[in-house]
SEPATOR-491344 format. One record per residue (C-alpha): residue number from 0; x, y, z; chain. Coordinates in Angstrom, 3 decimals. Layout:
BEGIN
@i=NUM | x=X | y=Y | z=Z | ch=A
...
***
This chain:
BEGIN
@i=0 | x=146.274 | y=69.860 | z=134.039 | ch=A
@i=1 | x=143.412 | y=67.503 | z=134.442 | ch=A
@i=2 | x=141.871 | y=66.107 | z=130.872 | ch=A
@i=3 | x=138.537 | y=67.423 | z=131.936 | ch=A
@i=4 | x=139.439 | y=70.885 | z=131.467 | ch=A
@i=5 | x=141.098 | y=70.324 | z=127.995 | ch=A
@i=6 | x=139.324 | y=70.965 | z=124.566 | ch=A
@i=7 | x=137.302 | y=67.830 | z=123.814 | ch=A
@i=8 | x=137.672 | y=68.724 | z=120.136 | ch=A
@i=9 | x=140.616 | y=69.835 | z=117.844 | ch=A
@i=10 | x=139.599 | y=73.505 | z=117.413 | ch=A
@i=11 | x=141.592 | y=73.764 | z=114.096 | ch=A
@i=12 | x=139.666 | y=71.304 | z=112.418 | ch=A
@i=13 | x=136.314 | y=72.740 | z=113.507 | ch=A
@i=14 | x=137.790 | y=76.240 | z=112.320 | ch=A
@i=15 | x=138.477 | y=74.851 | z=108.929 | ch=A
@i=16 | x=134.791 | y=73.689 | z=108.809 | ch=A
@i=17 | x=133.487 | y=76.812 | z=110.402 | ch=A
@i=18 | x=135.489 | y=78.711 | z=107.433 | ch=A
@i=19 | x=133.997 | y=76.338 | z=104.789 | ch=A
@i=20 | x=130.371 | y=77.292 | z=105.710 | ch=A
@i=21 | x=131.044 | y=80.909 | z=106.166 | ch=A
@i=22 | x=132.774 | y=80.972 | z=102.782 | ch=A
@i=23 | x=130.091 | y=79.035 | z=100.953 | ch=A
@i=24 | x=132.621 | y=76.012 | z=100.146 | ch=A
@i=25 | x=135.783 | y=74.205 | z=101.183 | ch=A
@i=26 | x=137.464 | y=75.543 | z=98.063 | ch=A
@i=27 | x=136.530 | y=79.198 | z=98.831 | ch=A
@i=28 | x=137.448 | y=78.726 | z=102.600 | ch=A
@i=29 | x=141.131 | y=77.367 | z=101.274 | ch=A
@i=30 | x=141.499 | y=80.477 | z=98.896 | ch=A
@i=31 | x=140.475 | y=82.375 | z=102.090 | ch=A
@i=32 | x=142.803 | y=80.720 | z=104.482 | ch=A
@i=33 | x=145.915 | y=80.485 | z=101.620 | ch=A
@i=34 | x=145.712 | y=76.843 | z=102.057 | ch=A
@i=35 | x=145.552 | y=73.876 | z=99.356 | ch=A
@i=36 | x=141.986 | y=72.771 | z=99.039 | ch=A
@i=37 | x=143.031 | y=69.250 | z=99.751 | ch=A
@i=38 | x=144.276 | y=70.551 | z=103.115 | ch=A
@i=39 | x=140.942 | y=71.591 | z=104.252 | ch=A
@i=40 | x=139.145 | y=68.692 | z=102.914 | ch=A
@i=41 | x=141.300 | y=66.425 | z=104.895 | ch=A
@i=42 | x=140.714 | y=68.218 | z=108.057 | ch=A
@i=43 | x=137.003 | y=68.522 | z=107.419 | ch=A
@i=44 | x=137.249 | y=64.835 | z=107.074 | ch=A
@i=45 | x=139.011 | y=64.386 | z=110.182 | ch=A
@i=46 | x=136.573 | y=66.136 | z=112.081 | ch=A
@i=47 | x=133.884 | y=64.170 | z=110.852 | ch=A
@i=48 | x=135.660 | y=60.848 | z=111.949 | ch=A
@i=49 | x=136.559 | y=62.702 | z=115.327 | ch=A
@i=50 | x=132.588 | y=63.610 | z=115.875 | ch=A
@i=51 | x=131.073 | y=60.148 | z=114.275 | ch=A
@i=52 | x=129.035 | y=62.291 | z=111.898 | ch=A
@i=53 | x=128.558 | y=63.334 | z=108.166 | ch=A
@i=54 | x=128.667 | y=67.307 | z=108.213 | ch=A
@i=55 | x=128.256 | y=67.663 | z=104.439 | ch=A
@i=56 | x=125.708 | y=65.804 | z=102.036 | ch=A
@i=57 | x=125.158 | y=66.100 | z=98.222 | ch=A
@i=58 | x=122.019 | y=67.901 | z=97.107 | ch=A
@i=59 | x=120.370 | y=68.463 | z=93.370 | ch=A
@i=60 | x=121.477 | y=72.009 | z=94.031 | ch=A
@i=61 | x=124.831 | y=71.374 | z=95.160 | ch=A
@i=62 | x=126.481 | y=70.405 | z=98.567 | ch=A
@i=63 | x=124.644 | y=71.454 | z=101.880 | ch=A
@i=64 | x=125.019 | y=70.902 | z=105.589 | ch=A
@i=65 | x=123.508 | y=67.756 | z=107.098 | ch=A
@i=66 | x=121.359 | y=68.322 | z=110.424 | ch=A
@i=67 | x=124.464 | y=67.463 | z=112.287 | ch=A
@i=68 | x=126.339 | y=69.900 | z=110.362 | ch=A
@i=69 | x=123.895 | y=72.763 | z=111.031 | ch=A
@i=70 | x=124.222 | y=71.629 | z=114.795 | ch=A
@i=71 | x=127.996 | y=71.430 | z=114.637 | ch=A
@i=72 | x=127.924 | y=74.979 | z=112.767 | ch=A
@i=73 | x=125.903 | y=76.514 | z=115.338 | ch=A
@i=74 | x=127.944 | y=75.493 | z=118.226 | ch=A
@i=75 | x=131.413 | y=76.628 | z=116.295 | ch=A
@i=76 | x=129.518 | y=79.803 | z=115.580 | ch=A
@i=77 | x=129.219 | y=80.232 | z=119.340 | ch=A
@i=78 | x=132.486 | y=79.293 | z=120.097 | ch=A
@i=79 | x=134.608 | y=81.422 | z=117.771 | ch=A
@i=80 | x=131.984 | y=84.376 | z=118.249 | ch=A
@i=81 | x=133.258 | y=84.231 | z=121.959 | ch=A
@i=82 | x=136.694 | y=84.081 | z=120.606 | ch=A
@i=83 | x=136.379 | y=87.141 | z=118.697 | ch=A
@i=84 | x=134.733 | y=89.150 | z=121.585 | ch=A
@i=85 | x=137.499 | y=88.165 | z=123.828 | ch=A
@i=86 | x=140.125 | y=89.562 | z=121.229 | ch=A
@i=87 | x=138.023 | y=92.741 | z=120.838 | ch=A
@i=88 | x=138.016 | y=93.384 | z=124.517 | ch=A
@i=89 | x=141.674 | y=93.924 | z=124.566 | ch=A
@i=90 | x=142.050 | y=96.060 | z=121.695 | ch=A
@i=91 | x=142.248 | y=99.773 | z=121.779 | ch=A
@i=92 | x=138.601 | y=100.682 | z=120.711 | ch=A
@i=93 | x=137.534 | y=103.316 | z=122.976 | ch=A
@i=94 | x=135.433 | y=101.499 | z=125.749 | ch=A
@i=95 | x=132.500 | y=104.113 | z=125.340 | ch=A
@i=96 | x=131.835 | y=102.744 | z=121.770 | ch=A
@i=97 | x=129.181 | y=100.278 | z=121.517 | ch=A
@i=98 | x=130.022 | y=97.718 | z=118.758 | ch=A
@i=99 | x=126.754 | y=97.074 | z=116.553 | ch=A
@i=100 | x=127.205 | y=93.997 | z=114.370 | ch=A
@i=101 | x=124.781 | y=93.855 | z=111.410 | ch=A
@i=102 | x=124.488 | y=91.387 | z=108.778 | ch=A
@i=103 | x=122.886 | y=92.279 | z=105.279 | ch=A
@i=104 | x=121.226 | y=89.466 | z=103.100 | ch=A
@i=105 | x=123.095 | y=89.107 | z=99.785 | ch=A
@i=106 | x=119.789 | y=90.026 | z=98.128 | ch=A
@i=107 | x=119.870 | y=93.408 | z=99.393 | ch=A
@i=108 | x=121.584 | y=95.914 | z=97.365 | ch=A
@i=109 | x=124.909 | y=97.224 | z=98.703 | ch=A
@i=110 | x=124.023 | y=100.399 | z=97.520 | ch=A
@i=111 | x=120.638 | y=100.570 | z=99.445 | ch=A
@i=112 | x=122.523 | y=99.138 | z=102.678 | ch=A
@i=113 | x=125.379 | y=101.653 | z=102.334 | ch=A
@i=114 | x=122.604 | y=104.444 | z=102.286 | ch=A
@i=115 | x=120.632 | y=103.001 | z=105.138 | ch=A
@i=116 | x=123.648 | y=102.635 | z=107.294 | ch=A
@i=117 | x=125.181 | y=106.118 | z=106.817 | ch=A
@i=118 | x=123.563 | y=107.632 | z=109.675 | ch=A
@i=119 | x=125.172 | y=105.050 | z=112.052 | ch=A
@i=120 | x=128.584 | y=105.845 | z=110.890 | ch=A
@i=121 | x=128.004 | y=109.529 | z=112.066 | ch=A
@i=122 | x=127.165 | y=108.312 | z=115.817 | ch=A
@i=123 | x=130.641 | y=108.856 | z=117.604 | ch=A
@i=124 | x=129.195 | y=106.308 | z=120.308 | ch=A
@i=125 | x=128.732 | y=103.425 | z=117.897 | ch=A
@i=126 | x=131.209 | y=101.139 | z=116.135 | ch=A
@i=127 | x=129.050 | y=99.609 | z=113.155 | ch=A
@i=128 | x=130.403 | y=96.247 | z=111.696 | ch=A
@i=129 | x=128.909 | y=95.197 | z=108.484 | ch=A
@i=130 | x=128.904 | y=91.611 | z=107.027 | ch=A
@i=131 | x=127.249 | y=90.064 | z=104.057 | ch=A
@i=132 | x=125.925 | y=86.374 | z=104.141 | ch=A
@i=133 | x=122.766 | y=84.534 | z=102.648 | ch=A
@i=134 | x=119.324 | y=84.907 | z=104.376 | ch=A
@i=135 | x=119.490 | y=81.355 | z=106.228 | ch=A
@i=136 | x=122.960 | y=81.771 | z=107.432 | ch=A
@i=137 | x=122.187 | y=85.455 | z=108.892 | ch=A
@i=138 | x=119.198 | y=83.952 | z=110.765 | ch=A
@i=139 | x=121.553 | y=81.296 | z=112.203 | ch=A
@i=140 | x=124.094 | y=83.713 | z=113.295 | ch=A
@i=141 | x=121.466 | y=86.259 | z=114.897 | ch=A
@i=142 | x=119.871 | y=83.359 | z=116.666 | ch=A
@i=143 | x=123.334 | y=82.484 | z=118.354 | ch=A
@i=144 | x=124.127 | y=86.161 | z=118.971 | ch=A
@i=145 | x=126.940 | y=86.603 | z=116.376 | ch=A
@i=146 | x=125.318 | y=89.698 | z=115.082 | ch=A
@i=147 | x=123.005 | y=91.868 | z=116.694 | ch=A
@i=148 | x=120.563 | y=92.686 | z=113.822 | ch=A
@i=149 | x=119.910 | y=91.819 | z=110.223 | ch=A
@i=150 | x=118.800 | y=93.093 | z=106.845 | ch=A
@i=151 | x=116.660 | y=90.685 | z=104.745 | ch=A
@i=152 | x=114.552 | y=90.691 | z=101.917 | ch=A
@i=153 | x=111.897 | y=88.713 | z=103.786 | ch=A
@i=154 | x=110.286 | y=88.516 | z=107.111 | ch=A
@i=155 | x=111.972 | y=85.724 | z=109.235 | ch=A
@i=156 | x=109.992 | y=83.067 | z=110.852 | ch=A
@i=157 | x=109.034 | y=83.486 | z=114.403 | ch=A
@i=158 | x=108.601 | y=80.925 | z=117.073 | ch=A
@i=159 | x=108.750 | y=80.948 | z=120.727 | ch=A
@i=160 | x=112.016 | y=79.592 | z=120.772 | ch=A
@i=161 | x=113.463 | y=82.058 | z=118.554 | ch=A
@i=162 | x=111.846 | y=85.390 | z=119.645 | ch=A
@i=163 | x=113.145 | y=87.193 | z=116.153 | ch=A
@i=164 | x=111.185 | y=90.225 | z=115.532 | ch=A
@i=165 | x=111.532 | y=92.291 | z=112.609 | ch=A
@i=166 | x=110.514 | y=95.939 | z=111.362 | ch=A
@i=167 | x=109.974 | y=97.081 | z=107.752 | ch=A
@i=168 | x=112.848 | y=99.005 | z=106.777 | ch=A
@i=169 | x=111.567 | y=100.128 | z=103.443 | ch=A
@i=170 | x=109.252 | y=98.937 | z=100.513 | ch=A
@i=171 | x=110.964 | y=99.057 | z=97.256 | ch=A
@i=172 | x=109.343 | y=99.151 | z=93.971 | ch=A
@i=173 | x=110.487 | y=96.318 | z=91.729 | ch=A
@i=174 | x=110.887 | y=96.836 | z=87.804 | ch=A
@i=175 | x=111.853 | y=94.615 | z=84.926 | ch=A
@i=176 | x=114.771 | y=96.161 | z=83.051 | ch=A
@i=177 | x=116.851 | y=95.619 | z=80.080 | ch=A
@i=178 | x=119.089 | y=97.513 | z=77.793 | ch=A
@i=179 | x=117.313 | y=100.497 | z=75.810 | ch=A
@i=180 | x=117.689 | y=98.355 | z=72.715 | ch=A
@i=181 | x=116.043 | y=95.153 | z=74.215 | ch=A
@i=182 | x=113.190 | y=97.273 | z=75.636 | ch=A
@i=183 | x=112.321 | y=100.129 | z=72.992 | ch=A
@i=184 | x=110.802 | y=97.698 | z=70.267 | ch=A
@i=185 | x=108.526 | y=95.914 | z=73.034 | ch=A
@i=186 | x=105.138 | y=96.835 | z=74.815 | ch=A
@i=187 | x=105.575 | y=97.486 | z=78.065 | ch=A
@i=188 | x=103.459 | y=94.557 | z=79.333 | ch=A
@i=189 | x=104.462 | y=91.520 | z=81.023 | ch=A
@i=190 | x=103.478 | y=89.356 | z=77.928 | ch=A
@i=191 | x=106.664 | y=90.934 | z=76.330 | ch=A
@i=192 | x=108.856 | y=89.010 | z=78.687 | ch=A
@i=193 | x=107.378 | y=85.845 | z=77.618 | ch=A
@i=194 | x=110.378 | y=83.562 | z=76.044 | ch=A
@i=195 | x=112.821 | y=86.515 | z=76.233 | ch=A
@i=196 | x=116.242 | y=85.857 | z=78.011 | ch=A
@i=197 | x=116.064 | y=86.944 | z=82.034 | ch=A
@i=198 | x=118.705 | y=86.710 | z=84.469 | ch=A
@i=199 | x=117.172 | y=85.942 | z=87.506 | ch=A
@i=200 | x=117.855 | y=85.835 | z=91.340 | ch=A
@i=201 | x=118.539 | y=82.250 | z=92.955 | ch=A
@i=202 | x=115.594 | y=80.306 | z=94.228 | ch=A
@i=203 | x=116.071 | y=80.921 | z=97.888 | ch=A
@i=204 | x=115.556 | y=84.660 | z=97.654 | ch=A
@i=205 | x=111.850 | y=85.845 | z=98.661 | ch=A
@i=206 | x=111.799 | y=88.378 | z=95.428 | ch=A
@i=207 | x=112.607 | y=85.423 | z=93.572 | ch=A
@i=208 | x=109.688 | y=83.458 | z=94.596 | ch=A
@i=209 | x=107.383 | y=86.702 | z=94.224 | ch=A
@i=210 | x=108.398 | y=87.560 | z=90.859 | ch=A
@i=211 | x=107.917 | y=83.855 | z=89.920 | ch=A
@i=212 | x=104.293 | y=83.656 | z=91.480 | ch=A
@i=213 | x=103.582 | y=86.688 | z=89.551 | ch=A
@i=214 | x=104.726 | y=85.578 | z=85.961 | ch=A
@i=215 | x=102.747 | y=81.956 | z=86.776 | ch=A
@i=216 | x=99.842 | y=83.979 | z=87.416 | ch=A
@i=217 | x=99.833 | y=86.191 | z=84.267 | ch=A
@i=218 | x=100.911 | y=83.065 | z=82.301 | ch=A
@i=219 | x=104.468 | y=84.583 | z=81.382 | ch=A
@i=220 | x=107.583 | y=82.079 | z=81.055 | ch=A
@i=221 | x=110.914 | y=84.079 | z=80.611 | ch=A
@i=222 | x=113.866 | y=82.093 | z=79.216 | ch=A
@i=223 | x=116.013 | y=82.042 | z=82.548 | ch=A
@i=224 | x=119.592 | y=81.639 | z=81.257 | ch=A
@i=225 | x=121.214 | y=82.241 | z=84.564 | ch=A
@i=226 | x=120.730 | y=83.132 | z=88.242 | ch=A
@i=227 | x=122.702 | y=84.515 | z=91.056 | ch=A
@i=228 | x=121.979 | y=85.192 | z=94.791 | ch=A
@i=229 | x=123.675 | y=88.640 | z=94.504 | ch=A
@i=230 | x=121.693 | y=91.757 | z=93.123 | ch=A
@i=231 | x=124.780 | y=93.325 | z=91.963 | ch=A
@i=232 | x=125.392 | y=90.481 | z=89.734 | ch=A
@i=233 | x=121.908 | y=90.368 | z=88.150 | ch=A
@i=234 | x=121.789 | y=94.403 | z=87.796 | ch=A
@i=235 | x=125.551 | y=93.888 | z=85.501 | ch=A
@i=236 | x=124.097 | y=90.936 | z=83.643 | ch=A
@i=237 | x=121.215 | y=93.147 | z=82.704 | ch=A
@i=238 | x=123.694 | y=96.234 | z=81.817 | ch=A
@i=239 | x=125.783 | y=94.024 | z=79.615 | ch=A
@i=240 | x=122.696 | y=92.845 | z=77.455 | ch=A
@i=241 | x=122.558 | y=89.354 | z=78.610 | ch=A
@i=242 | x=118.870 | y=89.358 | z=79.027 | ch=A
@i=243 | x=116.206 | y=91.046 | z=81.182 | ch=A
@i=244 | x=116.168 | y=91.333 | z=85.184 | ch=A
@i=245 | x=113.785 | y=92.335 | z=87.933 | ch=A
@i=246 | x=115.406 | y=94.591 | z=90.200 | ch=A
@i=247 | x=114.504 | y=97.579 | z=92.809 | ch=A
@i=248 | x=114.048 | y=100.867 | z=90.877 | ch=A
@i=249 | x=116.149 | y=102.496 | z=93.314 | ch=A
@i=250 | x=119.036 | y=100.174 | z=92.835 | ch=A
@i=251 | x=118.922 | y=100.881 | z=89.004 | ch=A
@i=252 | x=118.095 | y=104.566 | z=89.231 | ch=A
@i=253 | x=121.761 | y=105.704 | z=88.032 | ch=A
@i=254 | x=121.524 | y=103.154 | z=85.094 | ch=A
@i=255 | x=118.013 | y=104.196 | z=84.077 | ch=A
@i=256 | x=119.352 | y=107.763 | z=84.100 | ch=A
@i=257 | x=122.282 | y=107.452 | z=82.292 | ch=A
@i=258 | x=120.709 | y=105.218 | z=79.601 | ch=A
@i=259 | x=122.304 | y=101.813 | z=80.372 | ch=A
@i=260 | x=119.056 | y=100.452 | z=81.439 | ch=A
@i=261 | x=115.416 | y=101.066 | z=80.772 | ch=A
@i=262 | x=112.143 | y=99.952 | z=82.452 | ch=A
@i=263 | x=109.886 | y=97.548 | z=80.643 | ch=A
@i=264 | x=107.396 | y=97.295 | z=83.009 | ch=A
@i=265 | x=106.926 | y=97.844 | z=87.013 | ch=A
@i=266 | x=105.862 | y=94.883 | z=88.713 | ch=A
@i=267 | x=102.597 | y=95.134 | z=91.039 | ch=A
@i=268 | x=104.123 | y=93.374 | z=94.075 | ch=A
@i=269 | x=104.357 | y=94.126 | z=97.751 | ch=A
@i=270 | x=107.989 | y=93.986 | z=98.589 | ch=A
@i=271 | x=109.544 | y=94.670 | z=101.721 | ch=A
@i=272 | x=113.077 | y=94.778 | z=103.078 | ch=A
@i=273 | x=113.200 | y=93.892 | z=106.975 | ch=A
@i=274 | x=115.134 | y=94.621 | z=109.979 | ch=A
@i=275 | x=115.437 | y=91.589 | z=112.152 | ch=A
@i=276 | x=116.547 | y=91.195 | z=115.760 | ch=A
@i=277 | x=115.549 | y=89.552 | z=118.989 | ch=A
@i=278 | x=112.878 | y=90.686 | z=121.036 | ch=A
@i=279 | x=115.122 | y=90.856 | z=124.418 | ch=A
@i=280 | x=116.102 | y=93.309 | z=126.534 | ch=A
@i=281 | x=118.232 | y=95.283 | z=124.060 | ch=A
@i=282 | x=120.867 | y=97.883 | z=125.053 | ch=A
@i=283 | x=119.880 | y=101.179 | z=124.821 | ch=A
@i=284 | x=122.388 | y=101.957 | z=122.066 | ch=A
@i=285 | x=121.082 | y=98.857 | z=120.112 | ch=A
@i=286 | x=117.617 | y=100.159 | z=120.144 | ch=A
@i=287 | x=119.038 | y=103.514 | z=119.254 | ch=A
@i=288 | x=120.652 | y=102.175 | z=116.111 | ch=A
@i=289 | x=117.208 | y=100.375 | z=115.332 | ch=A
@i=290 | x=114.981 | y=103.450 | z=115.576 | ch=A
@i=291 | x=117.606 | y=105.263 | z=113.428 | ch=A
@i=292 | x=117.784 | y=102.570 | z=110.761 | ch=A
@i=293 | x=114.093 | y=101.951 | z=110.265 | ch=A
@i=294 | x=112.313 | y=104.205 | z=107.659 | ch=A
@i=295 | x=108.878 | y=103.246 | z=106.793 | ch=A
@i=296 | x=106.563 | y=105.141 | z=104.452 | ch=A
@i=297 | x=103.098 | y=105.443 | z=105.616 | ch=A
@i=298 | x=103.645 | y=102.872 | z=108.370 | ch=A
@i=299 | x=105.245 | y=102.989 | z=111.978 | ch=A
@i=300 | x=107.138 | y=99.964 | z=111.097 | ch=A
@i=301 | x=106.070 | y=97.832 | z=114.073 | ch=A
@i=302 | x=105.852 | y=94.262 | z=113.317 | ch=A
@i=303 | x=104.425 | y=91.417 | z=115.516 | ch=A
@i=304 | x=106.201 | y=88.841 | z=113.275 | ch=A
@i=305 | x=102.770 | y=87.288 | z=111.884 | ch=A
@i=306 | x=103.025 | y=86.787 | z=108.282 | ch=A
@i=307 | x=100.101 | y=87.918 | z=105.898 | ch=A
@i=308 | x=102.266 | y=87.737 | z=102.783 | ch=A
@i=309 | x=103.389 | y=84.890 | z=100.567 | ch=A
@i=310 | x=106.718 | y=84.585 | z=102.031 | ch=A
@i=311 | x=105.990 | y=83.150 | z=105.363 | ch=A
@i=312 | x=107.272 | y=79.894 | z=104.933 | ch=A
@i=313 | x=110.779 | y=81.753 | z=104.220 | ch=A
@i=314 | x=113.427 | y=79.969 | z=106.530 | ch=A
@i=315 | x=111.008 | y=77.686 | z=108.145 | ch=A
@i=316 | x=113.591 | y=74.912 | z=108.076 | ch=A
@i=317 | x=115.750 | y=77.166 | z=110.244 | ch=A
@i=318 | x=113.092 | y=77.301 | z=113.023 | ch=A
***
């Protein structure tokens, strides 16, 4: 067999790197793969030597991908996505079922996403596949065709190269909540939050930036005791009385009814959840799925991709 048609790279090592990025860390990838962390770390180090590049770098907020690492991940995603489709093509799913691959941002509540996608589960000709990841990773996976659409907490950037468009799926109301014993003694105004313990979303979240901007404008500075990129973690922290939190009202409606949480005040913010996809010749059933999912109050949901809000730079480093 001629050397020219053999793989030019060790795919096992590439797979370990791909798993580390997908799982969020080398340690998490090792747990997922059932390997020792040192094994994954060593294979990624050898991949770096093979490619003669650094794939990861230390940052103030942790470890992140270098430009070469990001490029390597895009190529790896394309390779393993193609492999996944190859395997799926030989499996026993009825051929008339269309696989619809949907990514959900970790800052979009799972309960909301579940309710939103229920109509897809009722379509016999559709096979919905849902995955969770952070905003930037979902955009990368959307660009390389690993997913068909993404549910995001911010409008994605648009460029001639990307051709990613989005439609508003919902406009949730944000409320600051805490346990009743925290809320009841206070005046229901933003000033009451000043200096109080606050459990916040992580910095990359568009919701986080909107809340921070509002609090800055009104001169209120809560005591941010912890943060997470997962709405469910933030909600649980508020229920357990670790502090206040800003969350979509529909997400905590059950806790409000049960008396686990109470509303301190509603945030006067325009928040949107976006359903993003490529502006290409989509298969008819994918278009059907998009139309089925987009439900906008007082709006037809069409969006030309231009940003008129304060989250227009969200994901600029992805473009």
